[in-house]
C-alpha positions in Angstrom: -231.0 -1.4 -47.9 -234.7 -1.2 -46.7 -235.7 -2.9 -49.8 -233.1 -6.0 -48.8 -235.1 -6.4 -45.4 -238.7 -6.3 -47.4 -237.6 -8.9 -49.8 -236.4 -11.0 -47.1 -239.7 -11.0 -45.6 -241.4 -11.7 -48.4 -239.2 -14.5 -49.3 -239.9 -16.1 -45.7 -243.6 -15.5 -46.3 -243.9 -17.1 -49.7 -241.5 -20.0 -48.3 -244.2 -20.4 -45.6 -247.1 -20.4 -48.1 -245.0 -23.1 -50.1 -244.1 -25.2 -47.4 -246.5 -25.0 -44.7 -246.1 -24.0 -41.1 -242.5 -25.2 -39.8 -242.4 -27.6 -36.8 -240.5 -26.8 -33.7 -237.5 -29.4 -34.7 -237.0 -27.6 -38.0 -237.2 -24.3 -36.7 -234.4 -25.5 -34.2 -232.3 -26.8 -37.0 -232.7 -23.4 -38.8 -231.3 -21.9 -35.7 -228.7 -24.2 -35.8 -227.7 -23.3 -39.1 -224.7 -20.7 -39.7 -225.6 -17.9 -41.8 -222.7 -16.3 -43.9 -222.7 -13.3 -45.9 -220.4 -13.1 -48.9 -219.5 -10.1 -50.7 -218.1 -10.2 -53.9 -217.1 -8.1 -57.6 -217.4 -9.4 -60.8 -214.6 -7.9 -62.7 -215.4 -7.9 -66.3 -213.0 -7.4 -69.2 -214.3 -4.6 -71.5 -212.8 -3.8 -74.7 -213.8 -0.6 -76.8 -213.2 -0.8 -80.7 -213.6 2.7 -82.6 -215.1 1.8 -85.9 -214.4 4.7 -88.9 -217.4 4.7 -91.5 
């Protein structure tokens, strides 16, 4: 999961470059937001057809 932490760091760096410095007020707002991690699984209906030639 090291790639995930690196990805998050890079994402924050890109956001800072795009948006500029975060003010203290914005930083407090960010900390106040609740972070939820959701895990899900896609269930795909797969059918296999064998074709005789």
